[in-house]
Chimera marker file (.cmm) of the C-alpha trace (Angstrom):
<marker_set name="trace">
<marker id="1" x="0.262" y="-0.079" z="0.397" r="1" g="1" b="0" radius="0.5"/>
<marker id="2" x="1.480" y="2.821" z="-1.506" r="1" g="1" b="0" radius="0.5"/>
<marker id="3" x="2.311" y="5.637" z="1.171" r="1" g="1" b="0" radius="0.5"/>
<marker id="4" x="-0.293" y="8.524" z="-0.057" r="1" g="1" b="0" radius="0.5"/>
<marker id="5" x="-3.367" y="5.849" z="0.426" r="1" g="1" b="0" radius="0.5"/>
<marker id="6" x="-3.274" y="6.577" z="3.908" r="1" g="1" b="0" radius="0.5"/>
<marker id="7" x="-5.119" y="10.492" z="3.096" r="1" g="1" b="0" radius="0.5"/>
<marker id="8" x="-8.365" y="9.023" z="2.143" r="1" g="1" b="0" radius="0.5"/>
<marker id="9" x="-7.938" y="6.468" z="4.182" r="1" g="1" b="0" radius="0.5"/>
<marker id="10" x="-7.542" y="8.734" z="7.234" r="1" g="1" b="0" radius="0.5"/>
<marker id="11" x="-10.109" y="11.495" z="6.269" r="1" g="1" b="0" radius="0.5"/>
<marker id="12" x="-12.828" y="8.272" z="5.611" r="1" g="1" b="0" radius="0.5"/>
<marker id="13" x="-11.933" y="7.553" z="9.913" r="1" g="1" b="0" radius="0.5"/>
<marker id="14" x="-12.724" y="11.435" z="10.150" r="1" g="1" b="0" radius="0.5"/>
<marker id="15" x="-15.754" y="11.148" z="8.702" r="1" g="1" b="0" radius="0.5"/>
<marker id="16" x="-16.037" y="7.992" z="10.265" r="1" g="1" b="0" radius="0.5"/>
<marker id="17" x="-16.018" y="10.164" z="13.482" r="1" g="1" b="0" radius="0.5"/>
<marker id="18" x="-18.019" y="12.917" z="12.633" r="1" g="1" b="0" radius="0.5"/>
<marker id="19" x="-21.664" y="11.257" z="12.225" r="1" g="1" b="0" radius="0.5"/>
<marker id="20" x="-20.716" y="9.314" z="15.119" r="1" g="1" b="0" radius="0.5"/>
<marker id="21" x="-20.401" y="12.333" z="16.904" r="1" g="1" b="0" radius="0.5"/>
<marker id="22" x="-23.525" y="13.828" z="15.434" r="1" g="1" b="0" radius="0.5"/>
<marker id="23" x="-25.408" y="10.741" z="16.669" r="1" g="1" b="0" radius="0.5"/>
<marker id="24" x="-24.648" y="11.346" z="19.793" r="1" g="1" b="0" radius="0.5"/>
<marker id="25" x="-25.496" y="14.405" z="19.733" r="1" g="1" b="0" radius="0.5"/>
<marker id="26" x="-29.087" y="14.666" z="18.025" r="1" g="1" b="0" radius="0.5"/>
<marker id="27" x="-29.806" y="11.126" z="20.765" r="1" g="1" b="0" radius="0.5"/>
<marker id="28" x="-28.616" y="14.024" z="23.483" r="1" g="1" b="0" radius="0.5"/>
<marker id="29" x="-26.775" y="10.343" z="25.119" r="1" g="1" b="0" radius="0.5"/>
<marker id="30" x="-23.241" y="12.782" z="25.533" r="1" g="1" b="0" radius="0.5"/>
<marker id="31" x="-24.156" y="13.308" z="29.433" r="1" g="1" b="0" radius="0.5"/>
<marker id="32" x="-23.938" y="17.309" z="29.818" r="1" g="1" b="0" radius="0.5"/>
<marker id="33" x="-27.002" y="17.023" z="27.366" r="1" g="1" b="0" radius="0.5"/>
<marker id="34" x="-28.752" y="15.668" z="30.347" r="1" g="1" b="0" radius="0.5"/>
<marker id="35" x="-30.383" y="18.413" z="31.565" r="1" g="1" b="0" radius="0.5"/>
<marker id="36" x="-33.128" y="20.753" z="29.813" r="1" g="1" b="0" radius="0.5"/>
<marker id="37" x="-31.096" y="23.932" z="29.053" r="1" g="1" b="0" radius="0.5"/>
<marker id="38" x="-27.181" y="24.426" z="28.206" r="1" g="1" b="0" radius="0.5"/>
<marker id="39" x="-24.806" y="27.240" z="28.483" r="1" g="1" b="0" radius="0.5"/>
<marker id="40" x="-24.447" y="28.581" z="24.584" r="1" g="1" b="0" radius="0.5"/>
<marker id="41" x="-22.502" y="31.286" z="24.196" r="1" g="1" b="0" radius="0.5"/>
<marker id="42" x="-23.816" y="33.206" z="26.939" r="1" g="1" b="0" radius="0.5"/>
<marker id="43" x="-27.784" y="32.229" z="27.346" r="1" g="1" b="0" radius="0.5"/>
<marker id="44" x="-30.089" y="29.744" z="27.769" r="1" g="1" b="0" radius="0.5"/>
<marker id="45" x="-31.188" y="27.097" z="24.952" r="1" g="1" b="0" radius="0.5"/>
<marker id="46" x="-32.795" y="23.824" z="25.423" r="1" g="1" b="0" radius="0.5"/>
<marker id="47" x="-30.480" y="21.325" z="25.075" r="1" g="1" b="0" radius="0.5"/>
<marker id="48" x="-33.219" y="19.795" z="22.281" r="1" g="1" b="0" radius="0.5"/>
<marker id="49" x="-32.317" y="22.342" z="20.027" r="1" g="1" b="0" radius="0.5"/>
<marker id="50" x="-28.983" y="22.382" z="21.029" r="1" g="1" b="0" radius="0.5"/>
<marker id="51" x="-28.259" y="18.960" z="20.373" r="1" g="1" b="0" radius="0.5"/>
<marker id="52" x="-30.135" y="19.514" z="16.662" r="1" g="1" b="0" radius="0.5"/>
<marker id="53" x="-28.441" y="22.023" z="15.615" r="1" g="1" b="0" radius="0.5"/>
<marker id="54" x="-24.391" y="21.040" z="16.672" r="1" g="1" b="0" radius="0.5"/>
<marker id="55" x="-26.015" y="17.035" z="15.595" r="1" g="1" b="0" radius="0.5"/>
<marker id="56" x="-26.267" y="18.787" z="11.821" r="1" g="1" b="0" radius="0.5"/>
<marker id="57" x="-22.566" y="20.531" z="12.380" r="1" g="1" b="0" radius="0.5"/>
<marker id="58" x="-21.511" y="17.640" z="12.896" r="1" g="1" b="0" radius="0.5"/>
<marker id="59" x="-23.173" y="15.513" z="9.714" r="1" g="1" b="0" radius="0.5"/>
<marker id="60" x="-21.832" y="18.004" z="7.481" r="1" g="1" b="0" radius="0.5"/>
<marker id="61" x="-18.678" y="18.082" z="8.616" r="1" g="1" b="0" radius="0.5"/>
<marker id="62" x="-18.983" y="14.358" z="8.093" r="1" g="1" b="0" radius="0.5"/>
<marker id="63" x="-20.828" y="14.531" z="3.972" r="1" g="1" b="0" radius="0.5"/>
<marker id="64" x="-17.450" y="16.639" z="2.821" r="1" g="1" b="0" radius="0.5"/>
<marker id="65" x="-15.466" y="15.009" z="4.481" r="1" g="1" b="0" radius="0.5"/>
<marker id="66" x="-16.308" y="12.441" z="2.542" r="1" g="1" b="0" radius="0.5"/>
<marker id="67" x="-16.705" y="14.073" z="-1.066" r="1" g="1" b="0" radius="0.5"/>
<marker id="68" x="-12.800" y="16.014" z="0.078" r="1" g="1" b="0" radius="0.5"/>
<marker id="69" x="-11.373" y="11.577" z="0.094" r="1" g="1" b="0" radius="0.5"/>
<marker id="70" x="-13.265" y="10.257" z="-2.824" r="1" g="1" b="0" radius="0.5"/>
<marker id="71" x="-11.684" y="13.385" z="-4.581" r="1" g="1" b="0" radius="0.5"/>
<marker id="72" x="-7.780" y="13.295" z="-3.272" r="1" g="1" b="0" radius="0.5"/>
<marker id="73" x="-8.679" y="8.928" z="-4.006" r="1" g="1" b="0" radius="0.5"/>
<marker id="74" x="-10.132" y="10.150" z="-8.197" r="1" g="1" b="0" radius="0.5"/>
<marker id="75" x="-6.583" y="11.710" z="-7.618" r="1" g="1" b="0" radius="0.5"/>
<marker id="76" x="-4.610" y="9.488" z="-6.580" r="1" g="1" b="0" radius="0.5"/>
<marker id="77" x="-5.667" y="6.456" z="-9.002" r="1" g="1" b="0" radius="0.5"/>
<marker id="78" x="-5.889" y="9.277" z="-12.318" r="1" g="1" b="0" radius="0.5"/>
<marker id="79" x="-2.312" y="10.478" z="-10.766" r="1" g="1" b="0" radius="0.5"/>
<marker id="80" x="-1.080" y="6.408" z="-11.214" r="1" g="1" b="0" radius="0.5"/>
<link id1="1" id2="2" r="1" g="1" b="0" radius="0.2"/>
<link id1="2" id2="3" r="1" g="1" b="0" radius="0.2"/>
<link id1="3" id2="4" r="1" g="1" b="0" radius="0.2"/>
<link id1="4" id2="5" r="1" g="1" b="0" radius="0.2"/>
<link id1="5" id2="6" r="1" g="1" b="0" radius="0.2"/>
<link id1="6" id2="7" r="1" g="1" b="0" radius="0.2"/>
<link id1="7" id2="8" r="1" g="1" b="0" radius="0.2"/>
<link id1="8" id2="9" r="1" g="1" b="0" radius="0.2"/>
<link id1="9" id2="10" r="1" g="1" b="0" radius="0.2"/>
<link id1="10" id2="11" r="1" g="1" b="0" radius="0.2"/>
<link id1="11" id2="12" r="1" g="1" b="0" radius="0.2"/>
<link id1="12" id2="13" r="1" g="1" b="0" radius="0.2"/>
<link id1="13" id2="14" r="1" g="1" b="0" radius="0.2"/>
<link id1="14" id2="15" r="1" g="1" b="0" radius="0.2"/>
<link id1="15" id2="16" r="1" g="1" b="0" radius="0.2"/>
<link id1="16" id2="17" r="1" g="1" b="0" radius="0.2"/>
<link id1="17" id2="18" r="1" g="1" b="0" radius="0.2"/>
<link id1="18" id2="19" r="1" g="1" b="0" radius="0.2"/>
<link id1="19" id2="20" r="1" g="1" b="0" radius="0.2"/>
<link id1="20" id2="21" r="1" g="1" b="0" radius="0.2"/>
<link id1="21" id2="22" r="1" g="1" b="0" radius="0.2"/>
<link id1="22" id2="23" r="1" g="1" b="0" radius="0.2"/>
<link id1="23" id2="24" r="1" g="1" b="0" radius="0.2"/>
<link id1="24" id2="25" r="1" g="1" b="0" radius="0.2"/>
<link id1="25" id2="26" r="1" g="1" b="0" radius="0.2"/>
<link id1="26" id2="27" r="1" g="1" b="0" radius="0.2"/>
<link id1="27" id2="28" r="1" g="1" b="0" radius="0.2"/>
<link id1="28" id2="29" r="1" g="1" b="0" radius="0.2"/>
<link id1="29" id2="30" r="1" g="1" b="0" radius="0.2"/>
<link id1="30" id2="31" r="1" g="1" b="0" radius="0.2"/>
<link id1="31" id2="32" r="1" g="1" b="0" radius="0.2"/>
<link id1="32" id2="33" r="1" g="1" b="0" radius="0.2"/>
<link id1="33" id2="34" r="1" g="1" b="0" radius="0.2"/>
<link id1="34" id2="35" r="1" g="1" b="0" radius="0.2"/>
<link id1="35" id2="36" r="1" g="1" b="0" radius="0.2"/>
<link id1="36" id2="37" r="1" g="1" b="0" radius="0.2"/>
<link id1="37" id2="38" r="1" g="1" b="0" radius="0.2"/>
<link id1="38" id2="39" r="1" g="1" b="0" radius="0.2"/>
<link id1="39" id2="40" r="1" g="1" b="0" radius="0.2"/>
<link id1="40" id2="41" r="1" g="1" b="0" radius="0.2"/>
<link id1="41" id2="42" r="1" g="1" b="0" radius="0.2"/>
<link id1="42" id2="43" r="1" g="1" b="0" radius="0.2"/>
<link id1="43" id2="44" r="1" g="1" b="0" radius="0.2"/>
<link id1="44" id2="45" r="1" g="1" b="0" radius="0.2"/>
<link id1="45" id2="46" r="1" g="1" b="0" radius="0.2"/>
<link id1="46" id2="47" r="1" g="1" b="0" radius="0.2"/>
<link id1="47" id2="48" r="1" g="1" b="0" radius="0.2"/>
<link id1="48" id2="49" r="1" g="1" b="0" radius="0.2"/>
<link id1="49" id2="50" r="1" g="1" b="0" radius="0.2"/>
<link id1="50" id2="51" r="1" g="1" b="0" radius="0.2"/>
<link id1="51" id2="52" r="1" g="1" b="0" radius="0.2"/>
<link id1="52" id2="53" r="1" g="1" b="0" radius="0.2"/>
<link id1="53" id2="54" r="1" g="1" b="0" radius="0.2"/>
<link id1="54" id2="55" r="1" g="1" b="0" radius="0.2"/>
<link id1="55" id2="56" r="1" g="1" b="0" radius="0.2"/>
<link id1="56" id2="57" r="1" g="1" b="0" radius="0.2"/>
<link id1="57" id2="58" r="1" g="1" b="0" radius="0.2"/>
<link id1="58" id2="59" r="1" g="1" b="0" radius="0.2"/>
<link id1="59" id2="60" r="1" g="1" b="0" radius="0.2"/>
<link id1="60" id2="61" r="1" g="1" b="0" radius="0.2"/>
<link id1="61" id2="62" r="1" g="1" b="0" radius="0.2"/>
<link id1="62" id2="63" r="1" g="1" b="0" radius="0.2"/>
<link id1="63" id2="64" r="1" g="1" b="0" radius="0.2"/>
<link id1="64" id2="65" r="1" g="1" b="0" radius="0.2"/>
<link id1="65" id2="66" r="1" g="1" b="0" radius="0.2"/>
<link id1="66" id2="67" r="1" g="1" b="0" radius="0.2"/>
<link id1="67" id2="68" r="1" g="1" b="0" radius="0.2"/>
<link id1="68" id2="69" r="1" g="1" b="0" radius="0.2"/>
<link id1="69" id2="70" r="1" g="1" b="0" radius="0.2"/>
<link id1="70" id2="71" r="1" g="1" b="0" radius="0.2"/>
<link id1="71" id2="72" r="1" g="1" b="0" radius="0.2"/>
<link id1="72" id2="73" r="1" g="1" b="0" radius="0.2"/>
<link id1="73" id2="74" r="1" g="1" b="0" radius="0.2"/>
<link id1="74" id2="75" r="1" g="1" b="0" radius="0.2"/>
<link id1="75" id2="76" r="1" g="1" b="0" radius="0.2"/>
<link id1="76" id2="77" r="1" g="1" b="0" radius="0.2"/>
<link id1="77" id2="78" r="1" g="1" b="0" radius="0.2"/>
<link id1="78" id2="79" r="1" g="1" b="0" radius="0.2"/>
<link id1="79" id2="80" r="1" g="1" b="0" radius="0.2"/>
</marker_set>
């Protein structure tokens, strides 16, 4: 396995972590998401709104990472 192919593999691993974190936030499985409110940017926000917003960010980051991994892999295969 060539060293260049580790980059797309690492990006896929990062995407898996991002999707996992998004799911943990969406299902409110993390201990600090158990109370009804969370302090976010100096104001009280309902945990449900906060978890939904943050999980959406993780899902978008995961999708962007998958796209970047695919583009990197295609670039490496074409250079070969």
